[in-house]
N, C-alpha and C positions, 0 to 999 in steps of 0.2 A: 574436406573429409566429413564435416558435419552435414553438408548438403547431401552427400552420398548416403550417409546413414538414414537421413530423413526420407529419401526416395525409396530405399529398401524397406523401411518401416511402413511407408504408405502402401507399397505393393503387397507386403505381407498382410496388411489389415484390409485388403480388398478395397483399394482406393477408388476415387471417383471415376477413374478410367477403366475399371474392370467391366467385363461384359455383363455381369449380374447387376451391377449398379446402373449401367446404361439402360438395361431392360426395365429396371425398376422405375427409372425416370420416364421412359418412353411410353409405357402403358398409360399412366395418369395423364401425360401430356396429350396423347391422342384422344383420351376420354374428354379432357377439357376442351380441346378443339372441336370435337364432334358436338358436345352439348352447346358450346357457344354458337356454333353455326345454326343450331335449331332455335335458340333463344334470341339471336340477333336478326332474325328474319324481319323484313320490312313490315309485315302484317302485325307485328307485335310492338311497333315503335311507340305507341301511345300508352302502353301499359308497363307494369313492373313485375319482374320475376324475382323470387327468392328461392334458392336451391341450396341444399346441403346434402352431401353424400358421405357416409361414414363407414369405414371398415369396422364392423362391430368388434371383432376379435382383437385387432391391434389398436383401435381407437384413432386410427389415422384418417384424416380428412382427404378424400379423393377429389372432391369438387365443392366449391363454395361460390355463391353469387348472392350478395345481399343477405347472407345467412344469419346475420345478427339483427336485421331490420324487422320491424313489426308489420305483420300482414293480418288482414281479416281471414281467419282460417276456414270459415264455414263449418261443415260437419267434421273437419279434422279435429275439432274440439272434443268429439266423442272418444277419441283415443285417450284423452286426459280423463274423461269421466269413467270409462270402463277400467282403465289402468288403476285409478285411485280406488275404485270400488273393490276390485279384486285384491289389491294390496292391503286395504284397510279392513274390509268386511270379511274377506277370505272366500275361498271357493265353495265352502259348505253353506254359505249364507242363503237363506230363502225368505221371501216376503210372506207374511202371514195375514190372513183376513179371518176374523172370528165372528161368529153369530151367537147372540145371547137372547134370552128371554128374561123379562123382569116381572113376571106375575105368576100366579098359581094357575095350573091347569085343572079345571074342574072335572067331575066324573063324566060329563058329556063331551070332553075333549076340547072345551073352549078355553083358550088362554086368556085369562083376565088380566091382560097387560099387553106389552109391546114386544115386537121382534126388533132387535138392534143389530145392524151390521157394522162392526168396528173395522174400519179400513186400516190396512198396513202399507198403503201406497204401492200395492202390487200392480205394476203396469200391464201384466200379462193376463189378468182376470178376464176371461171371456175373449181374449185376444185372438188374432188371426195370423200370427207369424210363426214360421217354423225355424227352430234353432239350427238344424243341420244345414239348411240351404239359404235361409234368409227369405224364402219365398213367402208371399202372402197367399193364404188359402181360404177362399170363401166357404169351403165345405166344412170347416171346423165347426163343431157344435158348441157355440158360445153359451148356450143355455144349460149345458150339462151341469155346470157348477151350481146353478140355481135349483135344478131338479134334485141334486144331491143334498142341498140344504133342506129342501122340502121333505126329503126322506128322513133327514135327521130330526126335523120337527115332528114328523109322524112317530118316529121312534121315541120321542119324548112325550108322546101322548097327545100332541096338538092336532086337532082336526079343524079348528076354527080360531081365528085371531080377533079378539074383541077390540084390541088397540090398534096402534099404527105400526108401520114398517119404517124404522128410523135408520138413517145413514150417518155414521160418525166418521168424519174425515180429519180429525184433529191431530193425527200423527204428524202431519206437516202443516205448513202455513196455508192460508187461503188465497194466496196470490195466484190467479189462474193462468197468467201468461208471463213469459220471460221479459226481462228488461229490453226495451227497444225493439220488441217484435213489431212487425208491420201490421197496422190495423186492417188492411185489405187482404191479409192472409187468413183472417179468422174463420172463414167458411171452410177452409180446406184441411184435410186430415193432418198435414204436416205441421199445422198450428193448433192442434187439439189442446183444449184447456187441461190444466194440471189440477190434480186433487188427490187427497189422501185416500179416497175411495173411487176407484176407476173401473170401468167395465167396457168391453167391446171396443177398445182403443179410443173410447170417448167420441165415437162417431156412429152414425147410422149408415147402412149400405143401401143406397137409393138406386132402384132399378127403373129404367125408362125404356118402354117398348113401343115401337111405331105400330100404328093401326092402319086404318083406311085413310087415304089422302084427304086432307082438309079436317080430319078429326084430331082431337087431343090424343097424345100418347097415353098408354096405360102406365100408371105409377104404382110401385109397391116398395116396401122397405123392410129391412131387418134391423133389429129383432122384432118379430111379432107384429109388424105394422103398428108399432107402439104409438099410443096416443100422447106420448111425451112430446112429440113434435107435431106441428101442423104444417102440412105440405100443400102449397098453393100451386095448382097445375095450370101453367100458362104455356104448355107445350103445344106443338102443332106437328102433325104428320104431313110431310111434303110428298111430292111426286117421286115415283121410283127413279133411281139414278141420281138424285140430288145428294148433296153432302150433309153430313151431320154437323150441327152447329150447337156447341155446348154453352149453356149459361145457367149458373146456379148462384144463389145468394141466400145466406142465413142472415136475417135482420139482426143487427147488433143488440145484445142484451136480452135476447129471447130465443125461442125455438120455432119461429116461423121461417120455413124454407121455401123460397120462391124458385120454381123450376121453369125456365123459359127455353128449353131445348127444342130445336127442330131437327127432324130425322125422317128418313124414308120409311115406307112400309116394311115391316119385318125386321128392321134394324133394332138393336138393343144397346143400351148404355148403362154402365154401372159407375157410380161416383160415391166416394166416402165424404160425408158432410158432418161437420163437428156439431156438438151440442153445447148448450149453455148449462153450466152447473153439473159436472159429472156425478156428484154425490146424489143429487135429486134424480138424475137419470138412472143411476144404478138401482136405487130402491124402488123407483117407479116400475122399471122392467122386472125387478124381482117380485114385486107385488103381482104383476100380470102373470108371471110364471107360476106363482103360488096358486092363483085362481085357476090357471090352466091345469095344474096338477091335482086339483080337487080340494085345496085348503082355502076355505072362505076367509076373507079379510074385511072386517067392518070398517077399519080405520083407513088412514091415508098414508101415502109415501111422504116422509118428512125428513128434511135436512136437520141434523142435530144442532146446527148453528142457529136455528130458529126456536130452539127450546129455551125456556127460562131457567131450567135446571138441567145440567148436563148429566149423562149417565155416570154412575159410580160403580164401576165393575168389581171393585174389591168388596162390596157389601153383599150380604147373603141374599138380597133380593134379586141379584143378577146371576143367572145360571148359563154357563157355556154349553151350547148344544152342538156346535160344529166349528171346525177349524180347516181352512183351506190353505195349503202351502204351495207356493210357486215352485217351478223347476229351480234347481240350484243356480247360483249366480253365473257360472260359466255359460249356461244356456241363455240366460237373460242378456248377458253381454253380447252373445252372438246375435240375438234378436235386435240389439242396438246397432252393432257395427255392420252386419251383412246387408240389411235393407236400409240402413241409416235412419232408424226410427227415432224421431225427435222426442216424442212423449216419453218413451222408455228411458232415454238418456237423462232427461230433466228430472224425472222421478227418482232415478238412481242417485243423482247428485243431491237432491233434497233429503233422501233417506240417509245419505252419509252424514248430513248435518243433524238428522234426528237421532241416529244411532250412536254417533260419536261427537256430541257437541263439545266445543272448547269451553272449559270452565271459566277461563279468564276473559271471555268474549261477551260483548253486550249485544251480539247478533242473536236473532231468534232461532232456537233449535227447529230443524225442519224447514229452514229457508234455504234458497239457493246460495245466498251469501255465506251462511254457516257451513254448508256442504263444501263450498269452494275453499273457505278458510281452512277447514279440516284437511281437504285434499292437498293443500299446499305442502303438507308434511311429506307426502309421496313425491311431489314434484321436486322438492328440495333434495331429497335423497337421490333423485334421478340426476341431479346436477343442473336442474333448470334454475335460472336466475329468477327467483320468485318476486324480486323487486321490480322486474321489468315485464312479467307476464300480466295480461289483463284478461280475465274471464268473468262473465256475468251470468252465464247459463251453462247447462250441461250438454246441450245439443249443438251449439254453434249457429243457431238461427239468428242470434243477435249480431248486429254489426258493431257492437261495442267490444267484442272479443278481439284481442290482439295477441298474436303469437309469432315468434321468430322460427324460421326453419331449423336452426341449430338447437332450439329448445325441444322440438319434436324428435329429432334424431337422438338427443340425450335421453328422452323418455323411452324411445324405442329400444335403445341400447340397454337401459336399466331393466326393462321388462324382459329382454332376451336373456339377460344374465341374472334374473331374479333368484334370490336364494331359495324360494319355495318353488319347486319344479311344477307343482300343480297350478300355481298362479301363472307361471311363465307359459305353460302349455295352454291354459284357458285363454289367455290374452291372444296368443298367436292363432289359436284355432277360431277365435271369434271373428277374425278378419276375412273379408271376401277374398276369393282366389281368382286370379286373372283368367278370364275366359271360361270360368266354371260356376261361380256363385255370387249371390248378392248383387251389389251395385257394380261389380266388375264382370258380371256374367257375359256381357256383350262387348267387352274390351279385351284387347290382346289375346285373341282366340288362337293365334298361331305365333310361332317363333319361340325364342328361348325363354320369354317371360310367361308364356302360357302354362298354367298349372304350377308355376314356380313362384311368382310374385304374390304376396299377400299384403293388402294395404287398405287404406281408408280413403274414400273419395270425399269431396266437399264442394258444394255448389251453392252459390248465391248469385244474383245478378251482378256481373262484373267481378266476381271472385270465384276462383276455382283452385282446388288443392288436391294433391294426391301424395300420400305418405305411407311408408310401410317397409317391408323387407323384400329383398330379392337375393337369391343365391347366384353369385357370379360364376362364369365358366371356370374360373380358377378354383372354385369350391368355397370361396370366402362368402360369409354372410354380410350383406351390405344393408344398412339402414339409410333411408333417403326421405327427404321431404321437399316437395315441389309445390310452391305457392305462387299464384298469380293474382294480381289485383288490377282493376281498371282497364283491362283489355276490352275493347268495344267491338271486336270482330266476331264475337259469338263464342260460345263455349266449345263448339266443335273443333275449331282450330287449336284452342288451348289444350283440349284433351288429347288431340292427336300428337301434339308436341310432348305432353307428359308421357304418353305411351311410348313414343319413340325414345325418350330418355331412359325409361325403364327397360326397354328392349336392349338399349346400348349397355346398360349396367349388367343385364343378364349375360351379355356376351363378353364382358370385361375379363381379361386374363391378367 
């Protein structure tokens, strides 16, 4: 009699044999089998996969493989940087750069003193990235901000500057590169130096144009063919029909750029080459722009770090003449995540440490370490095990970063349900869209994931990640993190597997 009552109760409660329960088991089972077939392929046998798929609304795990293991995340670390910035600094935050003068302007319009540019670690000052698409646009007028400052100086009566043009980068620390960044990346834009005063993405745009066979190529660069860099032309124009061969090198510790490109007649090449000391670069080009605008400058471009006495902005001797404010933080976050811009991500993390230093910490305000310590508060609220996560930079360029896939889905889930709707929307909107924008523009152009999935890519040699959101066919929002390390078959196979998993998630019922 007791057994009969138990069976009746089981049926009334929708027991394990009910059609609904069977369907509930069958969908995830098929999903697991399909993903396993992709990841167990022979070409991936020497590498490691970490995957976690979460139904954001229910909190239910739909798939897990090595989900709690640590992986080098590459640029998936930018999810953490932008999430923490939006959560802690807020969507109204803007970076500010201020221009001061410290002397008297005489009746002839001569400033008997200096012009000082006080940096606010604005990564976008004179930058070339678009927030809506993540595209890089070489036609952006990077010098517009300097011309605006020249107008402000003229409005203050300045026609000539007797002193120097000084750059102050003390808002953050002076460490120019992230921990464990590769020395042989220093020439390239993705390893641009960090500084509290940044301009033009801390690079020059170097143009190489093929001439007559046997002759050197013609070289020019922006901004202004600036004399801040010395370009050594070792190029050669080859015969028509030959292939372009690129070779660039900026000598370490300076601004001598060797160009050894070979290319056919009429061919052209554009490369972004980093500069040494972004602060000196900024004020050097600003001085050139002032001269071009008709304001004479007798003094030199100077890094405030070389001064024996630092500027004291609170004293009456210093007069504010211009303030430049960046676009709001949601736009800057989009410039980080869509094109995967390292410089912007690392400056954001350092500014978290400058704006919100931990009082009980012995870390330097404005350092990456302080920014990350402060950001741990966001990660902890997201349910991330902060005792197990390892982050040393904001961009993911370092191989000392270690993240588990389930940490990332916890962060994604937290941001999807963030109590501030503007923060939630800003984070979601900052991510590239499959087949449409940013680093996902050429991936998943067709199928259920196209225009549906938003996520963040991550690529280093032997490390590839893809994490984000995709709405399943059932209408449920899924958060996923797919990380691979040590695959030696090339990133193409890994990316195709990642895309196939995301497409399968988009079709999940």
